[in-house]
C-alpha positions as CSV (number, residue, x, y, z in Angstrom):
1,M,-77.8,-59.9,147.3
2,Q,-78.7,-56.4,146.6
3,L,-80.3,-53.6,148.7
4,R,-81.0,-50.1,147.3
5,D,-81.8,-46.9,149.3
6,N,-83.4,-43.7,147.9
7,D,-79.9,-42.6,146.6
8,D,-79.5,-45.9,144.6
9,F,-76.5,-46.9,146.7
10,V,-76.1,-50.6,146.4
11,Y,-74.9,-53.1,149.0
12,P,-73.9,-55.9,146.7
13,T,-73.1,-58.7,149.2
14,I,-73.2,-59.6,152.9
15,E,-69.5,-58.7,153.1
16,T,-70.2,-55.0,152.5
17,T,-71.9,-54.8,155.9
18,I,-69.8,-53.7,158.9
19,E,-69.5,-55.4,162.3
20,T,-71.1,-58.6,161.0
21,T,-71.3,-61.1,163.8
22,L,-72.3,-64.7,163.5
23,L,-75.1,-65.2,166.1
24,A,-76.0,-68.8,165.5
25,T,-75.6,-71.7,163.2
26,G,-78.4,-74.3,162.8
27,A,-79.7,-77.1,160.6
28,E,-81.0,-74.6,158.0
29,G,-78.2,-72.1,157.9
30,K,-76.7,-69.1,159.7
31,V,-77.9,-66.0,161.5
32,Y,-75.8,-62.9,161.5
33,L,-76.1,-59.5,163.4
34,A,-75.2,-56.8,160.9
35,I,-74.9,-53.0,161.0
36,F,-75.1,-51.2,157.6
37,K,-72.5,-48.6,156.7
38,R,-75.0,-45.8,156.2
39,P,-76.0,-44.9,159.9
40,R,-79.0,-42.9,158.9
41,Y,-81.1,-46.1,158.5
42,M,-83.9,-46.3,160.9
43,Y,-82.7,-49.7,162.1
44,D,-78.9,-49.8,162.2
45,S,-78.8,-53.3,163.5
46,V,-80.6,-56.0,161.5
47,V,-80.4,-59.7,161.4
48,I,-79.4,-61.5,158.2
49,K,-80.6,-65.1,158.0
50,E,-78.7,-67.3,155.5
51,I,-80.9,-70.4,154.7
52,N,-79.1,-73.1,152.6
53,L,-82.1,-74.6,150.7
54,T,-79.9,-77.1,149.0
55,K,-78.8,-78.7,152.3
56,I,-82.4,-78.9,153.6
57,R,-84.1,-80.0,150.4
58,N,-85.0,-83.4,151.8
59,K,-86.4,-81.9,155.2
60,K,-88.5,-79.4,153.4
61,N,-89.3,-81.4,150.2
62,I,-87.6,-78.8,148.0
63,S,-87.7,-79.8,144.3
64,Q,-84.6,-79.9,142.1
65,L,-86.4,-77.7,139.7
66,V,-86.6,-74.9,142.4
67,L,-82.9,-75.5,143.3
68,N,-81.8,-75.1,139.6
69,S,-84.0,-72.0,139.0
70,S,-82.4,-68.6,138.6
71,P,-83.2,-65.9,141.1
72,D,-85.4,-64.0,138.5
73,N,-87.4,-67.2,137.9
74,L,-87.8,-67.7,141.6
75,Y,-89.1,-64.2,142.1
76,R,-91.7,-64.7,139.4
77,L,-92.6,-68.0,141.2
78,F,-93.1,-66.1,144.4
79,L,-95.5,-63.7,142.6
80,S,-97.6,-66.7,141.4
81,E,-99.9,-69.1,143.2
82,H,-97.5,-71.9,142.3
83,G,-95.3,-70.7,145.2
84,F,-98.0,-71.8,147.7
85,N,-96.9,-75.4,147.4
86,K,-93.1,-74.7,147.3
87,P,-91.8,-75.1,150.8
88,S,-88.8,-72.8,150.0
89,F,-91.3,-69.8,149.8
90,T,-93.2,-70.5,153.0
91,E,-91.2,-68.1,155.3
92,I,-91.1,-65.1,153.0
93,I,-94.8,-65.5,152.0
94,C,-95.8,-65.4,155.7
95,Q,-93.4,-62.5,156.4
96,T,-95.0,-60.5,153.6
97,L,-98.3,-61.1,155.2
98,T,-97.3,-60.4,158.8
99,N,-95.5,-57.3,157.8
100,Q,-98.8,-55.7,156.8
101,L,-100.3,-56.6,160.2
102,V,-97.7,-54.3,161.7
103,F,-97.7,-51.6,159.0
104,Q,-101.6,-51.4,159.0
105,H,-101.6,-51.0,162.8
106,I,-103.6,-54.2,163.3
107,C,-101.1,-56.0,165.5
108,P,-97.4,-55.1,166.4
109,H,-96.3,-58.6,167.6
110,F,-94.4,-59.8,164.5
111,S,-90.8,-59.2,163.6
112,L,-90.4,-57.2,160.4
113,N,-88.8,-58.5,157.2
114,F,-87.0,-55.7,155.2
115,Y,-85.7,-57.7,152.3
116,W,-85.1,-61.1,150.8
117,D,-83.3,-62.6,147.9
118,F,-82.2,-65.9,146.4
119,V,-78.6,-66.4,145.5
120,H,-76.6,-69.3,143.9
121,K,-73.4,-69.8,145.8
122,N,-70.9,-72.6,145.3
123,Q,-73.6,-74.6,143.4
124,E,-76.1,-74.2,146.3
125,L,-79.2,-72.2,146.4
126,I,-79.2,-69.7,149.4
127,L,-82.2,-67.6,150.6
128,Y,-81.1,-64.4,152.4
129,T,-83.5,-62.6,154.6
130,I,-82.9,-59.2,156.3
131,N,-85.1,-59.0,159.4
132,E,-85.7,-56.8,162.4
133,Y,-83.3,-57.1,165.2
134,A,-84.6,-57.7,168.6
135,N,-82.3,-56.5,171.3
136,F,-83.0,-58.9,174.1
137,Q,-82.7,-62.4,172.4
138,D,-85.8,-64.5,172.7
139,F,-88.6,-65.6,175.1
140,H,-86.5,-68.6,176.1
141,Q,-84.0,-66.4,177.7
142,W,-86.6,-64.0,179.0
143,A,-88.6,-66.8,180.7
144,R,-85.5,-68.0,182.6
145,K,-85.2,-64.7,184.4
146,Q,-87.3,-63.6,187.4
147,H,-90.4,-61.6,186.4
148,S,-93.5,-60.6,188.3
149,F,-97.0,-62.1,187.8
150,Q,-98.0,-58.7,186.0
151,E,-95.1,-59.1,183.6
152,W,-96.1,-62.7,182.8
153,L,-99.7,-61.6,182.3
154,N,-98.5,-58.9,180.0
155,A,-96.5,-61.4,178.0
156,L,-99.5,-63.8,177.8
157,F,-101.6,-61.0,176.4
158,Q,-99.1,-60.2,173.7
159,I,-98.7,-63.9,172.6
160,M,-102.4,-64.5,172.6
161,V,-103.1,-61.4,170.6
162,G,-100.5,-62.3,168.0
163,L,-101.8,-65.8,167.6
164,S,-105.4,-64.7,167.4
165,C,-104.5,-62.1,164.7
166,L,-102.8,-65.0,162.6
167,N,-106.1,-67.0,162.9
168,R,-108.4,-64.1,162.3
169,Y,-106.8,-62.7,159.1
170,F,-105.2,-65.7,157.5
171,D,-106.4,-68.9,159.4
172,M,-102.6,-69.5,159.9
173,I,-101.1,-71.9,162.3
174,H,-97.4,-71.2,163.1
175,S,-96.9,-74.9,163.9
176,D,-93.4,-74.5,165.3
177,F,-94.3,-72.2,168.2
178,H,-91.7,-72.5,171.0
179,T,-90.0,-70.1,173.2
180,G,-87.2,-69.6,170.8
181,N,-89.5,-68.4,168.1
182,I,-90.7,-65.4,170.1
183,L,-88.2,-62.4,170.1
184,V,-88.1,-59.9,172.9
185,Q,-87.6,-56.2,172.1
186,K,-86.6,-54.1,175.1
187,V,-88.1,-50.7,175.1
188,P,-88.2,-47.8,177.6
189,P,-91.1,-48.6,180.0
190,G,-94.0,-46.2,180.5
191,G,-97.3,-45.4,178.7
192,Y,-99.7,-47.9,177.3
193,W,-101.0,-49.4,174.1
194,V,-104.7,-49.7,173.1
195,Y,-105.9,-52.9,171.4
196,T,-109.5,-53.2,170.1
197,I,-110.8,-56.7,169.7
198,D,-114.5,-57.5,169.0
199,N,-115.4,-53.9,170.0
200,F,-113.7,-54.2,173.3
201,K,-110.7,-52.1,174.3
202,Y,-107.7,-53.4,176.2
203,Y,-105.2,-51.1,177.8
204,L,-101.8,-52.8,177.9
205,P,-99.3,-51.1,180.1
206,N,-95.8,-50.8,178.6
207,L,-93.6,-52.8,181.1
208,G,-90.5,-52.4,179.0
209,F,-90.8,-55.3,176.5
210,V,-92.5,-56.1,173.2
211,L,-92.8,-59.8,172.1
212,L,-92.3,-60.5,168.3
213,I,-93.4,-63.7,166.7
214,H,-91.0,-64.9,164.0
215,D,-89.7,-67.9,162.1
216,F,-92.6,-68.9,159.9
217,G,-90.8,-71.6,158.0
218,F,-93.2,-74.4,159.0
219,A,-96.4,-72.3,158.9
220,W,-99.6,-73.8,157.6
221,I,-102.8,-72.3,156.1
222,P,-105.4,-75.0,155.5
223,N,-106.2,-75.6,151.8
224,K,-103.9,-72.8,150.8
225,L,-100.3,-72.9,152.1
226,I,-99.0,-76.4,152.5
227,P,-97.2,-77.7,155.6
228,V,-93.6,-78.6,155.0
229,D,-92.8,-81.0,157.7
230,F,-93.8,-84.7,158.1
231,H,-95.0,-84.1,161.7
232,C,-97.2,-81.2,160.5
233,K,-98.7,-83.3,157.6
234,E,-99.5,-86.2,159.9
235,T,-100.8,-84.0,162.8
236,L,-102.3,-80.8,161.4
237,R,-104.8,-82.6,159.3
238,Y,-106.5,-83.8,162.4
239,I,-106.9,-80.4,164.0
240,T,-110.5,-79.5,165.0
241,R,-112.1,-76.3,163.9
242,Y,-111.6,-74.5,167.2
243,G,-108.4,-76.4,167.7
244,R,-106.8,-74.2,165.1
245,H,-107.0,-71.3,167.7
246,Y,-105.2,-73.3,170.4
247,Y,-102.6,-75.5,168.6
248,D,-99.7,-73.0,168.9
249,L,-100.8,-71.7,172.4
250,Q,-100.8,-75.3,173.6
251,C,-97.3,-75.8,172.4
252,I,-95.9,-72.7,174.2
253,I,-97.8,-73.6,177.4
254,E,-96.2,-77.1,177.3
255,F,-92.8,-75.5,176.8
256,L,-93.3,-73.1,179.7
257,F,-94.3,-75.8,182.1
258,D,-91.7,-78.3,181.1
259,S,-89.4,-78.6,184.2
260,G,-86.5,-79.4,182.0
261,Y,-86.2,-75.9,180.8
262,K,-86.2,-74.4,184.3
263,Y,-88.4,-71.5,183.5
264,K,-89.1,-69.2,186.4
265,V,-92.9,-69.2,186.1
266,P,-94.6,-67.7,189.2
267,E,-97.0,-70.0,190.9
268,A,-99.9,-67.5,190.5
269,F,-99.4,-67.6,186.8
270,R,-99.4,-71.4,186.7
271,K,-102.7,-71.3,188.6
272,L,-104.1,-68.8,186.1
273,I,-103.1,-71.1,183.2
274,N,-104.5,-74.2,184.8
275,T,-107.8,-72.4,185.5
276,Q,-108.2,-70.7,182.2
277,F,-107.1,-73.6,180.0
278,P,-108.6,-76.8,181.3
279,D,-107.6,-80.1,179.9
280,D,-110.8,-80.7,178.0
281,E,-109.8,-77.7,175.8
282,L,-106.2,-78.3,175.2
283,E,-106.6,-82.0,174.9
284,Y,-109.2,-81.7,172.1
285,V,-107.1,-79.5,169.8
286,L,-106.8,-82.7,167.7
287,S,-109.7,-84.9,166.9
288,R,-110.3,-88.3,168.1
289,R,-109.5,-89.7,164.6
290,Y,-105.9,-88.6,165.2
291,Y,-105.5,-90.6,168.3
292,Q,-107.2,-93.7,166.7
293,R,-104.7,-93.5,163.8
294,Y,-101.6,-92.0,165.3
295,P,-98.2,-93.2,164.1
296,D,-96.2,-95.3,166.4
297,H,-93.9,-92.6,167.5
298,Y,-96.9,-90.6,168.8
299,S,-98.0,-93.1,171.3
300,E,-96.5,-91.1,174.1
301,I,-99.0,-88.4,173.5
302,L,-101.7,-90.7,175.1
303,T,-99.8,-90.5,178.4
304,W,-99.8,-86.7,178.3
305,Y,-103.5,-86.5,177.8
306,P,-105.4,-89.1,179.8
307,N,-108.8,-87.8,179.1
308,I,-108.5,-88.1,175.3
309,K,-110.1,-91.6,175.4
310,T,-113.4,-90.1,176.7
311,D,-116.2,-89.0,174.4
312,Y,-115.1,-86.0,172.3
313,K,-116.3,-82.8,173.7
314,G,-114.2,-80.2,171.8
315,T,-114.6,-76.5,172.6
316,G,-116.5,-73.7,171.2
317,T,-114.3,-71.0,172.5
318,T,-112.1,-68.9,170.2
319,L,-108.8,-67.4,171.2
320,A,-110.5,-63.9,171.1
321,D,-113.1,-65.3,173.5
322,K,-110.4,-66.4,175.8
323,I,-108.7,-63.1,175.7
324,Y,-112.0,-61.5,176.7
325,Q,-112.4,-64.0,179.6
326,I,-108.9,-63.4,181.0
327,F,-108.2,-59.8,180.2
328,Y,-111.6,-58.1,180.2
329,N,-114.2,-60.1,182.2
330,N,-111.8,-61.1,185.1
331,E,-111.4,-58.3,187.6
332,A,-108.1,-59.8,188.9
333,T,-106.4,-59.8,185.5
334,T,-108.4,-57.2,183.5
335,L,-106.9,-54.8,181.1
336,R,-110.2,-53.0,180.4
337,H,-109.5,-49.9,182.6
338,K,-107.7,-47.0,181.0
339,P,-104.7,-45.9,183.1
340,I,-105.1,-42.7,185.0
341,N,-101.6,-41.7,184.4
342,G,-99.4,-42.3,181.4
343,L,-99.4,-41.5,177.7
344,K,-101.0,-43.6,175.0
345,I,-98.3,-45.0,172.7
346,E,-100.3,-46.5,169.8
347,N,-103.7,-47.9,168.8
348,Y,-104.1,-51.4,167.2
349,S,-107.3,-53.0,166.2
350,L,-108.0,-56.7,165.3
351,D,-111.4,-55.4,164.1
352,K,-109.8,-53.5,161.2
353,A,-110.4,-54.6,157.7
354,F,-107.1,-55.7,156.0
355,N,-106.1,-53.6,153.1
356,K,-105.4,-56.3,150.6
357,D,-104.1,-53.8,148.0
358,K,-100.9,-53.7,150.0
359,L,-100.2,-57.3,149.0
360,P,-99.0,-58.8,145.8
361,I,-102.0,-60.0,143.9
362,N,-101.3,-63.7,144.3
363,L,-101.0,-63.4,148.1
364,R,-104.5,-61.8,148.4
365,R,-105.8,-65.4,148.1
366,L,-104.3,-66.2,151.5
367,L,-106.7,-63.8,153.4
368,R,-109.6,-65.3,155.2
Protein backbone atom coordinates (compact mmCIF):
# COMPACT_ATOMS: atom_id res chain seq x y z
CA MET A 1 0.00 0.00 0.00
CA GLN A 2 1.45 3.36 -1.01
CA LEU A 3 0.50 6.90 -0.16
CA ARG A 4 2.38 9.93 -1.51
CA ASP A 5 2.29 13.53 -0.36
CA ASN A 6 3.42 16.62 -2.25
CA ASP A 7 7.06 15.93 -1.38
CA ASP A 8 6.85 12.41 -2.82
CA PHE A 9 7.43 10.87 0.59
CA VAL A 10 6.16 7.30 0.47
CA TYR A 11 4.49 5.28 3.23
CA PRO A 12 4.98 1.80 1.73
CA THR A 13 3.03 -0.29 4.25
CA ILE A 14 0.68 -0.13 7.22
CA GLU A 15 3.69 -0.87 9.44
CA THR A 16 5.15 2.59 8.70
CA THR A 17 2.31 4.32 10.55
CA ILE A 18 2.83 5.08 14.22
CA GLU A 19 0.58 4.39 17.17
CA THR A 20 -1.40 1.91 15.13
CA THR A 21 -4.20 0.51 17.29
CA LEU A 22 -6.52 -2.34 16.41
CA LEU A 23 -10.05 -1.01 16.91
CA ALA A 24 -12.13 -3.97 15.77
CA THR A 25 -12.04 -7.36 14.10
CA GLY A 26 -15.05 -8.55 12.14
CA ALA A 27 -16.17 -11.02 9.52
CA GLU A 28 -14.70 -8.93 6.71
CA GLY A 29 -11.37 -7.97 8.27
CA LYS A 30 -9.76 -5.53 10.68
CA VAL A 31 -10.05 -1.83 11.48
CA TYR A 32 -7.11 0.18 12.78
CA LEU A 33 -6.69 3.65 14.21
CA ALA A 34 -3.48 5.13 12.79
CA ILE A 35 -1.53 8.36 13.04
CA PHE A 36 0.90 9.14 10.24
CA LYS A 37 4.48 10.17 10.95
CA ARG A 38 4.10 13.54 9.27
CA PRO A 39 2.07 15.63 11.78
CA ARG A 40 1.37 18.41 9.29
CA TYR A 41 -1.42 16.34 7.74
CA MET A 42 -4.85 17.91 8.08
CA TYR A 43 -6.17 14.67 9.61
CA ASP A 44 -3.52 13.19 11.89
CA SER A 45 -5.78 10.34 12.95
CA VAL A 46 -7.26 8.13 10.26
CA VAL A 47 -8.96 4.76 10.14
CA ILE A 48 -7.38 2.00 8.09
CA LYS A 49 -9.79 -0.73 7.11
CA GLU A 50 -8.30 -4.05 6.04
CA ILE A 51 -10.86 -6.13 4.13
CA ASN A 52 -9.88 -9.71 3.33
CA LEU A 53 -11.69 -10.28 0.04
CA THR A 54 -10.53 -13.88 -0.20
CA LYS A 55 -12.18 -14.83 3.09
CA ILE A 56 -15.50 -13.20 2.18
CA ARG A 57 -15.59 -14.32 -1.46
CA ASN A 58 -18.63 -16.56 -0.90
CA LYS A 59 -20.54 -13.99 1.14
CA LYS A 60 -20.06 -11.32 -1.52
CA ASN A 61 -19.88 -13.55 -4.60
CA ILE A 62 -16.36 -12.41 -5.46
CA SER A 63 -15.06 -14.30 -8.48
CA GLN A 64 -11.76 -16.16 -8.60
CA LEU A 65 -10.81 -14.00 -11.58
CA VAL A 66 -10.92 -10.91 -9.36
CA LEU A 67 -9.04 -12.63 -6.54
CA ASN A 68 -6.24 -13.62 -8.93
CA SER A 69 -5.97 -10.22 -10.63
CA SER A 70 -3.02 -7.92 -10.08
CA PRO A 71 -3.58 -4.58 -8.29
CA ASP A 72 -2.98 -2.75 -11.59
CA ASN A 73 -5.63 -4.81 -13.37
CA LEU A 74 -8.04 -4.26 -10.49
CA TYR A 75 -7.51 -0.52 -10.73
CA ARG A 76 -8.25 -0.65 -14.46
CA LEU A 77 -11.38 -2.64 -13.66
CA PHE A 78 -12.44 0.03 -11.17
CA LEU A 79 -12.15 2.61 -13.96
CA SER A 80 -14.46 0.58 -16.22
CA GLU A 81 -18.18 -0.10 -16.04
CA HIS A 82 -17.41 -3.79 -15.51
CA GLY A 83 -16.65 -2.89 -11.91
CA PHE A 84 -20.34 -2.14 -11.29
CA ASN A 85 -21.16 -5.85 -11.07
CA LYS A 86 -18.11 -6.75 -8.99
CA PRO A 87 -19.04 -6.70 -5.27
CA SER A 88 -15.40 -6.15 -4.29
CA PHE A 89 -15.67 -2.63 -5.75
CA THR A 90 -18.99 -1.58 -4.22
CA GLU A 91 -17.60 0.23 -1.18
CA ILE A 92 -14.87 2.19 -2.97
CA ILE A 93 -17.23 3.13 -5.80
CA CYS A 94 -19.76 4.51 -3.32
CA GLN A 95 -17.08 6.30 -1.31
CA THR A 96 -15.85 7.97 -4.49
CA LEU A 97 -19.39 9.23 -5.07
CA THR A 98 -20.09 10.37 -1.51
CA ASN A 99 -16.71 12.12 -1.24
CA GLN A 100 -17.93 14.52 -3.91
CA LEU A 101 -21.14 15.25 -2.01
CA VAL A 102 -18.93 16.60 0.77
CA PHE A 103 -16.32 18.31 -1.43
CA GLN A 104 -18.97 20.05 -3.54
CA HIS A 105 -20.75 21.37 -0.42
CA ILE A 106 -23.91 19.43 -1.20
CA CYS A 107 -24.09 17.42 2.04
CA PRO A 108 -21.53 16.91 4.84
CA HIS A 109 -22.94 13.72 6.34
CA PHE A 110 -20.59 11.14 4.83
CA SER A 111 -17.24 9.96 6.13
CA LEU A 112 -14.41 10.78 3.74
CA ASN A 113 -12.25 8.19 2.05
CA PHE A 114 -8.69 9.41 1.47
CA TYR A 115 -7.14 6.44 -0.27
CA TRP A 116 -7.60 2.78 -1.20
CA ASP A 117 -5.49 0.01 -2.67
CA PHE A 118 -5.54 -3.72 -3.40
CA VAL A 119 -2.67 -5.83 -2.06
CA HIS A 120 -1.87 -9.54 -2.35
CA LYS A 121 -0.74 -10.79 1.05
CA ASN A 122 -0.09 -14.44 1.95
CA GLN A 123 -1.95 -15.56 -1.20
CA GLU A 124 -5.01 -13.56 -0.19
CA LEU A 125 -6.41 -10.39 -1.77
CA ILE A 126 -6.71 -7.51 0.69
CA LEU A 127 -8.48 -4.20 0.12
CA TYR A 128 -7.08 -1.37 2.25
CA THR A 129 -9.05 1.84 2.66
CA ILE A 130 -7.93 4.92 4.57
CA ASN A 131 -10.90 6.83 5.92
CA GLU A 132 -11.79 9.79 8.08
CA TYR A 133 -11.59 9.13 11.80
CA ALA A 134 -14.69 10.02 13.82
CA ASN A 135 -13.70 10.89 17.37
CA PHE A 136 -16.84 9.64 19.16
CA GLN A 137 -17.33 6.08 17.94
CA ASP A 138 -20.77 5.54 16.38
CA PHE A 139 -24.46 6.34 16.73
CA HIS A 140 -25.02 3.11 18.66
CA GLN A 141 -22.86 4.48 21.47
CA TRP A 142 -24.32 7.98 21.15
CA ALA A 143 -27.91 6.72 21.42
CA ARG A 144 -27.17 4.83 24.63
CA LYS A 145 -26.37 8.08 26.41
CA GLN A 146 -28.82 10.68 27.69
CA HIS A 147 -29.66 13.38 25.14
CA SER A 148 -32.31 16.07 24.96
CA PHE A 149 -35.25 16.11 22.57
CA GLN A 150 -33.52 18.89 20.60
CA GLU A 151 -30.38 16.79 20.22
CA TRP A 152 -32.41 13.84 18.94
CA LEU A 153 -34.26 16.14 16.57
CA ASN A 154 -30.94 17.49 15.33
CA ALA A 155 -29.68 13.95 14.75
CA LEU A 156 -32.85 12.98 12.86
CA PHE A 157 -32.42 15.93 10.52
CA GLN A 158 -28.82 14.99 9.77
CA ILE A 159 -29.76 11.36 9.06
CA MET A 160 -32.71 12.26 6.85
CA VAL A 161 -30.72 14.81 4.86
CA GLY A 162 -27.93 12.29 4.26
CA LEU A 163 -30.34 9.59 3.05
CA SER A 164 -32.31 12.06 0.94
CA CYS A 165 -29.06 13.15 -0.68
CA LEU A 166 -28.15 9.56 -1.62
CA ASN A 167 -31.57 9.11 -3.21
CA ARG A 168 -31.60 12.46 -4.99
CA TYR A 169 -28.20 12.24 -6.65
CA PHE A 170 -27.65 8.50 -7.14
CA ASP A 171 -30.96 6.71 -6.40
CA MET A 172 -28.80 4.81 -3.90
CA ILE A 173 -29.98 2.64 -1.02
CA HIS A 174 -27.43 1.93 1.71
CA SER A 175 -29.28 -1.32 2.60
CA ASP A 176 -27.19 -1.99 5.74
CA PHE A 177 -28.23 1.11 7.64
CA HIS A 178 -27.98 0.46 11.36
CA THR A 179 -26.71 2.51 14.29
CA GLY A 180 -23.19 1.12 13.91
CA ASN A 181 -22.92 2.51 10.40
CA ILE A 182 -23.42 6.11 11.45
CA LEU A 183 -20.27 7.68 12.90
CA VAL A 184 -20.30 10.59 15.34
CA GLN A 185 -17.81 13.43 15.03
CA LYS A 186 -17.66 15.63 18.12
CA VAL A 187 -17.09 19.32 17.34
CA PRO A 188 -17.06 22.48 19.48
CA PRO A 189 -20.72 23.59 19.78
CA GLY A 190 -21.91 26.95 18.55
CA GLY A 191 -23.05 28.55 15.32
CA TYR A 192 -25.26 26.95 12.70
CA TRP A 193 -25.25 25.33 9.27
CA VAL A 194 -27.58 26.32 6.43
CA TYR A 195 -29.13 23.63 4.22
CA THR A 196 -31.14 24.41 1.08
CA ILE A 197 -33.60 21.71 -0.01
CA ASP A 198 -36.21 22.39 -2.70
CA ASN A 199 -35.62 26.15 -2.32
CA PHE A 200 -36.35 26.05 1.42
CA LYS A 201 -33.63 27.02 3.87
CA TYR A 202 -33.08 25.09 7.10
CA TYR A 203 -30.90 26.49 9.88
CA LEU A 204 -29.39 23.63 11.86
CA PRO A 205 -27.83 24.66 15.19
CA ASN A 206 -24.45 23.17 15.97
CA LEU A 207 -25.06 21.18 19.15
CA GLY A 208 -21.58 19.70 19.18
CA PHE A 209 -21.84 16.67 16.88
CA VAL A 210 -21.92 15.81 13.18
CA LEU A 211 -23.24 12.45 11.97
CA LEU A 212 -21.38 10.68 9.16
CA ILE A 213 -22.84 7.79 7.15
CA HIS A 214 -20.28 5.14 6.22
CA ASP A 215 -19.73 1.47 5.29
CA PHE A 216 -21.30 1.19 1.84
CA GLY A 217 -20.27 -2.41 1.23
CA PHE A 218 -23.89 -3.51 0.66
CA ALA A 219 -25.16 -0.42 -1.17
CA TRP A 220 -27.44 -0.75 -4.19
CA ILE A 221 -28.30 1.48 -7.15
CA PRO A 222 -31.19 -0.10 -9.10
CA ASN A 223 -30.20 -1.26 -12.58
CA LYS A 224 -26.67 0.10 -12.14
CA LEU A 225 -24.79 -1.12 -9.06
CA ILE A 226 -25.71 -4.66 -8.08
CA PRO A 227 -26.57 -5.67 -4.51
CA VAL A 228 -24.09 -8.12 -3.03
CA ASP A 229 -26.09 -9.89 -0.37
CA PHE A 230 -28.76 -12.60 -0.70
CA HIS A 231 -31.12 -10.73 1.59
CA CYS A 232 -30.77 -7.61 -0.55
CA LYS A 233 -31.36 -9.52 -3.77
CA GLU A 234 -34.46 -11.17 -2.39
CA THR A 235 -35.83 -8.04 -0.73
CA LEU A 236 -34.72 -4.95 -2.62
CA ARG A 237 -36.26 -6.10 -5.89
CA TYR A 238 -39.68 -5.59 -4.29
CA ILE A 239 -39.12 -2.03 -3.09
CA THR A 240 -41.76 0.40 -4.29
CA ARG A 241 -40.86 3.62 -6.07
CA TYR A 242 -41.31 5.76 -2.97
CA GLY A 243 -40.14 2.96 -0.75
CA ARG A 244 -36.61 3.66 -1.95
CA HIS A 245 -36.78 6.88 0.05
CA TYR A 246 -37.69 5.10 3.29
CA TYR A 247 -36.00 1.69 3.27
CA ASP A 248 -32.88 2.82 5.14
CA LEU A 249 -34.77 5.18 7.44
CA GLN A 250 -37.17 2.39 8.34
CA CYS A 251 -34.19 0.24 9.36
CA ILE A 252 -32.73 2.88 11.66
CA ILE A 253 -36.11 3.55 13.28
CA GLU A 254 -36.50 -0.16 14.01
CA PHE A 255 -33.04 -0.23 15.60
CA LEU A 256 -33.74 2.83 17.76
CA PHE A 257 -37.03 1.48 19.07
CA ASP A 258 -35.79 -2.08 19.66
CA SER A 259 -35.86 -2.42 23.44
CA GLY A 260 -33.05 -4.96 23.30
CA TYR A 261 -30.53 -2.23 22.54
CA LYS A 262 -31.69 -0.07 25.48
CA TYR A 263 -31.34 3.19 23.62
CA LYS A 264 -32.30 6.23 25.69
CA VAL A 265 -34.86 7.69 23.31
CA PRO A 266 -36.94 10.51 24.89
CA GLU A 267 -40.67 9.89 24.97
CA ALA A 268 -41.32 13.14 23.09
CA PHE A 269 -39.09 11.92 20.27
CA ARG A 270 -40.87 8.56 20.16
CA LYS A 271 -44.19 10.37 19.81
CA LEU A 272 -42.79 12.50 17.00
CA ILE A 273 -41.64 9.42 15.08
CA ASN A 274 -44.96 7.63 15.57
CA THR A 275 -46.84 10.71 14.37
CA GLN A 276 -44.65 11.57 11.40
CA PHE A 277 -44.05 8.02 10.19
CA PRO A 278 -47.37 6.16 10.36
CA ASP A 279 -47.51 2.45 9.72
CA ASP A 280 -49.09 2.76 6.29
CA GLU A 281 -45.96 4.55 5.04
CA LEU A 282 -43.29 2.36 6.61
CA GLU A 283 -45.11 -0.90 6.01
CA TYR A 284 -45.44 -0.28 2.31
CA VAL A 285 -41.77 0.25 1.65
CA LEU A 286 -42.01 -3.17 -0.01
CA SER A 287 -44.75 -4.09 -2.45
CA ARG A 288 -47.43 -6.68 -1.76
CA ARG A 289 -45.73 -9.00 -4.26
CA TYR A 290 -42.91 -9.37 -1.77
CA TYR A 291 -45.20 -10.52 1.01
CA GLN A 292 -46.96 -12.95 -1.30
CA ARG A 293 -43.69 -14.55 -2.36
CA TYR A 294 -41.47 -14.10 0.68
CA PRO A 295 -38.96 -16.84 1.53
CA ASP A 296 -39.78 -18.93 4.58
CA HIS A 297 -37.31 -17.14 6.86
CA TYR A 298 -39.15 -13.85 6.30
CA SER A 299 -42.45 -15.09 7.72
CA GLU A 300 -41.83 -13.19 10.94
CA ILE A 301 -42.11 -9.90 9.07
CA LEU A 302 -45.86 -10.40 8.79
CA THR A 303 -46.12 -10.21 12.57
CA TRP A 304 -44.19 -6.94 12.53
CA TYR A 305 -46.50 -5.32 9.99
CA PRO A 306 -50.10 -6.41 10.65
CA ASN A 307 -51.58 -4.00 8.10
CA ILE A 308 -49.65 -5.37 5.16
CA LYS A 309 -52.49 -7.72 4.24
CA THR A 310 -54.83 -4.83 3.54
CA ASP A 311 -55.12 -3.25 0.11
CA TYR A 312 -51.91 -1.66 -1.05
CA LYS A 313 -51.94 2.10 -0.47
CA GLY A 314 -48.29 3.06 -0.72
CA THR A 315 -47.11 6.58 -0.20
CA GLY A 316 -46.51 9.55 -2.47
CA THR A 317 -44.28 11.34 0.01
CA THR A 318 -40.57 11.65 -0.68
CA LEU A 319 -37.95 11.94 2.03
CA ALA A 320 -37.46 15.60 1.10
CA ASP A 321 -41.21 16.11 1.53
CA LYS A 322 -40.99 14.55 4.97
CA ILE A 323 -38.08 16.82 5.91
CA TYR A 324 -40.27 19.78 4.95
CA GLN A 325 -43.21 18.48 7.01
CA ILE A 326 -41.14 17.99 10.15
CA PHE A 327 -38.49 20.68 10.00
CA TYR A 328 -40.16 23.52 8.10
CA ASN A 329 -43.92 23.28 8.31
CA ASN A 330 -44.19 22.17 11.95
CA GLU A 331 -43.69 25.08 14.35
CA ALA A 332 -42.80 22.77 17.25
CA THR A 333 -39.85 21.25 15.40
CA THR A 334 -39.08 23.83 12.72
CA LEU A 335 -35.59 24.81 11.60
CA ARG A 336 -36.74 27.51 9.22
CA HIS A 337 -35.90 30.46 11.47
CA LYS A 338 -32.44 31.96 11.23
CA PRO A 339 -30.82 32.13 14.69
CA ILE A 340 -30.58 35.64 16.11
CA ASN A 341 -27.19 34.91 17.63
CA GLY A 342 -24.40 32.71 16.39
CA LEU A 343 -22.21 32.57 13.31
CA LYS A 344 -22.94 30.69 10.12
CA ILE A 345 -20.50 27.81 9.75
CA GLU A 346 -21.19 26.58 6.21
CA ASN A 347 -23.79 26.41 3.43
CA TYR A 348 -24.96 23.13 1.90
CA SER A 349 -27.49 22.65 -0.87
CA LEU A 350 -29.29 19.56 -2.13
CA ASP A 351 -30.53 21.74 -5.00
CA LYS A 352 -27.02 22.14 -6.38
CA ALA A 353 -26.11 20.47 -9.66
CA PHE A 354 -23.54 17.72 -9.19
CA ASN A 355 -20.28 18.47 -11.00
CA LYS A 356 -19.78 15.16 -12.78
CA ASP A 357 -16.37 16.24 -14.10
CA LYS A 358 -15.00 15.50 -10.63
CA LEU A 359 -15.72 11.78 -11.12
CA PRO A 360 -13.93 9.17 -13.24
CA ILE A 361 -15.75 8.88 -16.57
CA ASN A 362 -17.20 5.43 -15.83
CA LEU A 363 -18.73 6.52 -12.51
CA ARG A 364 -20.67 9.36 -14.13
CA ARG A 365 -23.19 6.74 -15.26
CA LEU A 366 -24.19 6.28 -11.64
CA LEU A 367 -25.64 9.78 -11.36
CA ARG A 368 -29.41 10.09 -11.62
